[in-house]
C-alpha positions as CSV (number, residue, x, y, z in Angstrom):
1,M,26.9,-16.3,-9.4
2,A,24.6,-13.9,-11.3
3,E,22.1,-12.1,-9.2
4,E,19.1,-13.4,-11.1
5,K,20.1,-16.9,-10.0
6,K,20.2,-15.9,-6.3
7,Y,16.5,-15.0,-6.3
8,R,13.5,-17.2,-6.7
9,Q,10.6,-15.9,-8.6
10,F,7.0,-16.9,-7.9
11,Q,5.4,-18.9,-10.7
12,V,2.0,-17.5,-9.8
13,S,3.3,-13.9,-10.6
14,K,2.3,-14.4,-14.2
15,D,-1.3,-14.6,-13.1
16,L,-0.8,-11.4,-11.1
17,K,0.2,-9.5,-14.2
18,R,-2.9,-10.6,-16.0
19,L,-5.1,-9.9,-13.0
20,M,-3.9,-6.3,-12.6
21,A,-4.0,-5.7,-16.4
22,K,-7.6,-6.8,-16.3
23,H,-8.4,-4.6,-13.4
24,Y,-7.2,-1.4,-15.2
25,A,-8.8,-2.5,-18.5
26,L,-12.2,-3.0,-16.7
27,G,-11.8,0.4,-15.1
28,R,-11.6,2.1,-18.5
29,Y,-14.8,0.5,-19.8
30,Y,-16.8,-0.3,-16.6
31,R,-19.1,2.7,-16.7
32,Y,-20.5,1.6,-20.1
33,W,-21.7,-1.8,-18.8
34,G,-25.4,-2.4,-18.0
35,R,-27.0,0.6,-19.8
36,P,-29.3,2.3,-19.5
37,L,-28.2,2.4,-15.8
38,R,-24.8,3.9,-16.3
39,R,-22.3,2.6,-13.8
40,K,-20.0,4.8,-11.8
41,L,-16.2,4.9,-11.5
42,A,-14.4,6.3,-8.5
43,W,-10.8,7.3,-7.7
44,I,-10.2,6.3,-4.1
45,T,-7.4,6.6,-1.6
46,S,-5.9,3.3,-0.4
47,G,-7.2,3.8,3.2
48,A,-10.8,4.5,2.2
49,P,-13.7,2.0,2.7
50,V,-13.9,0.5,-0.7
51,E,-16.4,-2.1,0.5
52,L,-19.1,0.6,0.7
53,L,-18.5,1.6,-2.9
54,R,-18.6,-2.0,-4.0
55,A,-22.0,-2.4,-2.4
56,F,-23.2,0.5,-4.7
57,K,-21.6,-1.3,-7.7
58,I,-19.1,1.6,-8.0
59,Y,-15.8,0.5,-9.6
60,S,-12.7,1.8,-7.9
61,V,-9.2,2.5,-9.0
62,Y,-6.3,3.9,-6.8
63,P,-4.2,6.8,-7.9
64,E,-1.6,5.9,-5.3
65,Q,-1.1,2.5,-6.8
66,Y,-1.0,4.1,-10.2
67,G,1.8,6.4,-8.8
68,A,3.8,3.2,-8.1
69,I,3.1,2.0,-11.6
70,C,4.3,5.3,-13.1
71,S,7.5,4.9,-11.0
72,T,8.3,1.3,-12.1
73,A,7.6,2.3,-15.7
74,K,10.2,5.1,-15.3
75,A,7.6,7.8,-16.1
76,T,7.5,9.6,-12.7
77,E,10.2,12.2,-13.4
78,K,8.6,13.6,-16.5
79,L,5.2,13.5,-15.0
80,C,6.4,15.3,-11.9
81,Q,8.1,17.9,-14.0
82,A,4.8,18.4,-15.8
83,A,3.0,19.0,-12.5
84,E,5.8,21.2,-11.3
85,A,5.6,23.3,-14.4
86,A,1.9,23.9,-13.6
87,G,2.8,25.2,-10.2
88,Y,2.8,22.2,-8.0
89,S,5.8,22.2,-5.6
90,Q,8.5,19.6,-5.7
91,D,8.0,19.2,-2.0
92,L,4.6,17.6,-2.5
93,C,4.0,13.9,-2.5
94,S,5.5,12.3,-5.7
95,Y,2.4,10.1,-6.1
96,A,0.3,13.3,-6.2
97,R,2.6,15.1,-8.6
98,S,3.0,12.2,-11.0
99,H,-0.7,11.5,-11.0
100,I,-1.6,15.2,-11.6
101,G,1.1,15.2,-14.3
102,S,-0.6,12.2,-15.9
103,I,-3.8,14.3,-16.2
104,L,-2.0,17.3,-17.6
105,R,0.2,15.2,-19.9
106,P,-1.5,11.8,-20.6
107,D,0.9,11.3,-23.5
108,L,3.7,10.8,-21.0
109,A,1.7,8.5,-18.7
110,P,1.4,4.7,-18.6
111,M,-2.0,3.6,-20.2
112,Q,-2.3,7.3,-21.1
113,G,-3.5,8.0,-17.5
114,L,-6.5,6.7,-15.6
115,P,-10.0,6.9,-16.9
116,K,-11.8,10.0,-15.7
117,P,-13.9,9.3,-12.6
118,D,-17.4,10.1,-11.7
119,L,-16.5,10.8,-8.1
120,L,-13.5,11.0,-5.8
121,V,-13.3,9.4,-2.3
122,A,-10.6,10.4,0.1
123,C,-9.9,9.3,3.7
124,N,-7.1,10.9,5.7
125,N,-6.3,7.9,7.9
126,I,-3.1,7.4,6.0
127,C,-2.1,10.9,5.0
128,G,-3.2,14.5,5.2
129,T,-1.9,15.3,1.7
130,V,-4.7,13.3,0.1
131,L,-7.2,15.9,1.1
132,K,-5.5,18.7,-0.9
133,W,-4.5,16.3,-3.7
134,Y,-8.1,15.2,-4.1
135,E,-9.4,18.8,-3.9
136,A,-7.0,19.6,-6.7
137,L,-8.4,16.6,-8.7
138,A,-12.0,17.7,-8.0
139,H,-11.1,21.2,-9.3
140,L,-9.3,19.8,-12.4
141,L,-11.9,17.2,-13.3
142,K,-15.1,19.0,-12.1
143,V,-16.4,15.9,-10.2
144,P,-17.7,15.5,-6.7
145,L,-15.4,14.7,-3.8
146,L,-16.4,12.7,-0.7
147,V,-14.1,13.0,2.3
148,L,-13.9,10.7,5.4
149,D,-12.1,12.4,8.3
150,T,-10.7,9.9,10.8
151,P,-9.5,11.4,14.2
152,Y,-5.9,10.6,15.1
153,L,-5.6,7.8,17.7
154,P,-2.8,8.5,20.3
155,G,-4.0,5.4,22.2
156,E,-6.8,2.9,21.8
157,Q,-9.9,3.7,19.8
158,T,-12.6,5.5,21.7
159,E,-16.4,5.1,21.3
160,H,-16.5,8.9,20.5
161,A,-14.0,8.5,17.6
162,Q,-15.9,5.5,16.2
163,Q,-19.2,7.3,16.4
164,Y,-17.7,10.4,14.7
165,V,-16.6,8.3,11.7
166,L,-19.8,6.3,11.7
167,E,-21.9,9.4,11.3
168,Q,-19.7,10.5,8.3
169,L,-20.1,7.1,6.7
170,Q,-23.9,7.4,7.1
171,S,-23.7,10.8,5.4
172,M,-21.6,9.2,2.6
173,V,-24.3,6.6,2.1
174,A,-26.8,9.3,1.5
175,H,-24.5,11.0,-1.1
176,L,-23.9,7.7,-2.8
177,E,-27.6,6.9,-3.0
178,A,-28.2,10.3,-4.6
179,L,-25.3,9.8,-7.0
180,T,-26.2,6.3,-8.1
181,G,-30.0,6.3,-7.8
182,R,-29.7,3.1,-5.6
183,K,-30.4,2.4,-2.0
184,L,-27.7,0.8,0.0
185,D,-28.1,-2.9,0.0
186,R,-27.0,-3.9,3.5
187,Q,-26.8,-7.6,2.6
188,E,-24.5,-6.8,-0.3
189,L,-22.4,-4.6,2.0
190,K,-22.2,-7.6,4.4
191,R,-21.1,-9.9,1.5
192,Q,-18.4,-7.4,0.5
193,L,-17.1,-7.2,4.0
194,T,-17.1,-11.0,4.2
195,R,-15.0,-11.2,1.1
196,S,-12.6,-8.5,2.3
197,A,-12.2,-10.4,5.5
198,E,-11.3,-13.6,3.7
199,M,-8.9,-11.9,1.4
200,T,-7.2,-10.0,4.3
201,K,-6.9,-13.2,6.2
202,L,-5.2,-14.9,3.3
203,W,-2.8,-12.0,2.9
204,R,-2.0,-12.1,6.6
205,E,-1.3,-15.8,6.5
206,I,0.9,-15.4,3.5
207,R,3.0,-12.8,5.2
208,E,3.2,-14.9,8.4
209,L,4.7,-17.8,6.4
210,A,7.9,-15.6,6.2
211,Q,8.6,-16.5,9.8
212,A,10.1,-19.7,8.4
213,H,13.8,-20.0,8.1
214,P,14.8,-19.4,5.4
215,S,12.0,-16.9,4.5
216,P,10.0,-17.8,1.4
217,L,9.4,-14.1,0.8
218,N,11.6,-11.1,0.4
219,G,10.8,-7.4,0.3
220,P,10.2,-7.2,-3.5
221,D,7.8,-10.2,-3.2
222,L,5.8,-8.4,-0.5
223,F,5.6,-5.1,-2.3
224,I,4.6,-6.7,-5.7
225,Q,2.2,-9.2,-4.2
226,M,0.4,-6.6,-2.2
227,A,-1.2,-5.2,-5.4
228,P,-4.4,-7.2,-5.1
229,I,-5.1,-6.4,-1.4
230,V,-4.9,-2.7,-2.3
231,A,-6.5,-2.5,-5.7
232,I,-9.1,-5.3,-5.8
233,R,-9.8,-5.9,-2.1
234,G,-12.9,-7.9,-1.5
235,S,-13.1,-9.4,-5.0
236,Q,-13.4,-13.1,-5.7
237,E,-10.5,-12.8,-8.2
238,G,-8.3,-11.5,-5.4
239,I,-9.3,-14.3,-3.1
240,D,-8.6,-16.9,-5.8
241,Y,-5.2,-15.4,-6.5
242,Y,-4.1,-15.3,-2.9
243,R,-5.1,-18.9,-2.4
244,K,-2.7,-19.8,-5.2
245,L,0.0,-17.6,-3.8
246,K,-0.4,-19.1,-0.4
247,A,-0.1,-22.6,-1.7
248,E,3.1,-21.8,-3.6
249,T,4.5,-20.1,-0.5
250,E,3.6,-23.0,1.7
251,E,5.4,-25.3,-0.8
252,R,8.5,-23.2,-0.5
253,V,8.4,-23.6,3.3
254,R,7.8,-27.3,3.0
255,R,10.9,-27.6,0.8
256,S,12.9,-25.1,2.9
257,E,13.3,-22.9,-0.1
258,G,14.0,-19.3,0.6
259,S,13.2,-16.3,-1.6
260,I,16.9,-15.8,-1.8
261,L,19.2,-18.8,-2.1
262,E,21.7,-17.9,0.7
263,E,19.8,-16.3,3.5
264,K,22.3,-15.1,6.2
265,I,20.6,-12.0,7.6
266,R,17.0,-11.3,8.3
267,L,15.7,-7.7,8.2
268,V,12.4,-5.7,8.7
269,W,11.6,-2.9,6.4
270,D,9.7,0.3,7.4
271,N,7.9,2.6,4.9
272,I,6.8,2.4,1.3
273,A,9.1,0.8,-1.2
274,I,11.6,2.8,-3.2
275,W,9.8,1.9,-6.4
276,P,12.1,3.3,-9.1
277,K,15.0,1.4,-7.5
278,L,13.2,-1.6,-6.1
279,F,15.4,-4.3,-7.4
280,S,18.7,-2.5,-7.7
281,F,18.3,-1.3,-4.1
282,T,17.4,-4.7,-2.8
283,K,20.3,-6.2,-4.7
284,M,22.6,-4.4,-2.3
285,F,21.2,-6.6,0.4
286,T,20.6,-9.9,-1.4
287,E,24.2,-10.0,-2.7
288,R,25.2,-10.3,0.9
289,G,22.6,-12.8,1.9
290,A,20.2,-10.3,3.5
291,C,16.5,-10.8,3.2
292,F,13.7,-8.5,4.1
293,V,11.4,-11.0,5.8
294,T,8.6,-8.6,6.6
295,D,7.7,-4.9,6.6
296,T,5.3,-2.5,8.1
297,Y,3.9,-1.2,4.8
298,S,2.3,-4.2,3.2
299,G,1.2,-5.2,6.6
300,G,-1.1,-2.2,6.7
301,W,-3.7,-4.3,4.8
302,T,-3.7,-7.2,7.3
303,A,-6.0,-5.7,10.0
304,E,-9.0,-7.8,10.8
305,L,-12.4,-6.2,10.1
306,A,-14.1,-5.3,13.3
307,P,-17.1,-7.5,14.2
308,G,-20.7,-6.4,14.4
309,D,-22.9,-4.2,12.3
310,P,-21.3,-3.6,8.8
311,M,-21.3,0.2,9.1
312,E,-19.9,0.1,12.6
313,S,-17.3,-2.4,11.4
314,L,-16.2,0.0,8.6
315,A,-16.0,2.9,11.1
316,A,-13.9,0.9,13.6
317,T,-11.6,-0.7,11.0
318,Y,-10.7,2.3,8.9
319,T,-10.1,4.5,11.9
320,E,-7.4,2.1,13.2
321,I,-5.2,2.1,10.1
322,F,-1.6,1.9,11.4
323,L,-0.5,5.3,10.1
324,N,-3.3,6.9,12.1
325,R,-1.6,5.7,15.3
326,S,1.0,7.0,17.8
327,P,4.8,6.6,17.5
328,E,4.6,4.3,20.6
329,F,2.1,2.0,18.7
330,R,4.3,1.9,15.6
331,A,7.5,1.2,17.6
332,Q,5.8,-1.7,19.4
333,Q,4.6,-3.0,16.1
334,M,8.2,-3.0,14.8
335,I,9.4,-4.7,18.0
336,Q,6.8,-7.4,17.6
337,L,7.8,-8.0,14.0
338,I,11.5,-8.3,14.9
339,E,10.7,-10.8,17.6
340,A,8.2,-12.8,15.6
341,Y,10.3,-13.0,12.4
342,G,13.7,-13.5,14.1
343,A,15.2,-10.4,12.5
344,N,18.8,-9.3,13.0
345,G,18.1,-5.7,12.1
346,F,15.8,-3.2,10.5
347,V,15.8,-0.6,7.8
348,L,13.7,2.6,7.8
349,H,13.1,4.4,4.5
350,S,13.0,8.1,5.3
351,N,10.6,8.9,2.5
352,R,10.8,12.4,1.2
353,S,7.2,12.2,-0.1
354,C,5.4,10.5,2.8
355,K,5.9,12.8,5.8
356,P,3.3,11.1,8.1
357,Y,5.1,7.9,7.7
358,S,8.6,9.3,8.0
359,L,8.7,12.2,10.5
360,V,8.7,10.1,13.6
361,Q,11.0,7.4,12.3
362,E,14.1,8.5,14.3
363,V,12.1,8.3,17.5
364,I,10.9,4.8,16.5
365,R,14.4,3.7,15.5
366,R,15.9,4.7,18.9
367,R,13.1,3.0,20.9
368,V,13.3,-0.2,18.8
369,M,17.0,-0.5,19.1
370,K,16.9,0.1,22.9
371,K,14.2,-2.5,23.3
372,T,15.5,-5.2,21.0
373,G,19.2,-4.6,20.9
374,V,19.3,-5.0,17.1
375,P,20.7,-2.2,14.8
376,G,18.5,0.0,12.6
377,L,19.5,1.8,9.5
378,M,17.9,5.0,8.1
379,V,18.0,5.4,4.3
380,E,16.9,8.7,2.7
381,A,15.1,8.4,-0.6
382,D,11.6,8.8,-2.2
383,M,8.9,6.2,-2.9
384,A,8.5,7.3,-6.6
385,D,10.7,10.3,-7.6
386,P,14.1,9.0,-8.7
387,R,15.6,12.5,-8.4
388,A,15.7,12.1,-4.6
389,Y,17.8,8.9,-4.7
390,A,21.6,9.3,-4.3
391,E,22.8,5.7,-5.1
392,E,26.5,6.0,-4.0
393,S,25.7,7.5,-0.6
394,V,22.9,4.9,-0.1
395,R,25.3,2.1,-1.0
396,T,27.9,3.3,1.4
397,R,25.5,3.3,4.3
398,V,24.0,0.0,3.4
399,E,27.4,-1.7,3.1
400,A,28.5,-0.3,6.5
401,F,25.3,-1.4,8.1
402,L,25.6,-5.0,6.7
403,E,29.2,-5.2,7.8
404,T,28.1,-4.6,11.4
405,L,25.6,-7.4,11.1
406,Q,28.1,-9.8,9.7
407,A,30.9,-9.0,12.1
């Protein structure tokens, strides 16, 4: 049976393509709306408090997501080479290199690169690299950079940590008021948080539907369908889309229709997708009836917004992003996913680019295997740069891993 007949596609995905195309098109022209009050455009890291920018009517686009777009468009290698030729090391994050390459060589980039921003907003709760990446962008583009520093959480969040982040957010408000000429509308911020909370809840509920046997979702579904929660979080369009996606996913569960037609093995995935090989890599699993029923990466956008004052809620929520937590927390998260989703094993992507995600994976792998008794496979690759992917060695390891599960 041909592979394409073993995999069910979501009908609603056609709406997703239009939605994301509209998002990037609006980003290119948003600043020209509503003259004479010129609107602002920001480049923002995926773990930054976008609701605050939305309250100031600042339109946001995400260079990290654009890095994934470059990879799926097969443009990453040339863009990285352009950045490397300018002196950026090949050891740097491939999202950063490809994005910087798109600025240096827009002729090689999808959509000829992102529209130039009026400001940059970086938060280090997901990654320390973003600080230097965004410093380089500020230097290249001559635009202001706002940084939100979140302290690492070895255990539970402390009042001191939350207050530290809250004070920075208050300082950020002052900068945004000066930049936009507007005062913060706290009611609008509250409305933005309410929409974000609704959209996050929908995304969480969609993911939880994969606890069904067979799973209505597979790894590529999760990675592709997470685009709205990253790029248009808090928008009504995103809410509407996830309502439709949830309804279609629920219908699959009602009909006992899996994302793959012959589910035999259930797996948990850890780390960012291998974007340039997303489907060919997944095919190694689906052709043997293995389905990635859940993952840690797309689940990073399921955290509930903390209750209370909007600014305090932002401080608490964005400090507790899962990559800002200890190996013990992440191991327990993986254990809970394996138990809740009935997984037979798990696969960790040792991602050459994303060191905060990857460096403690072997510690996590051993702890999870000891606690659950299910096997875990480590695969070495890169989230965007295809030069770091050795297909034959990956295939050998995957086949050996799946044979142990089928024995």
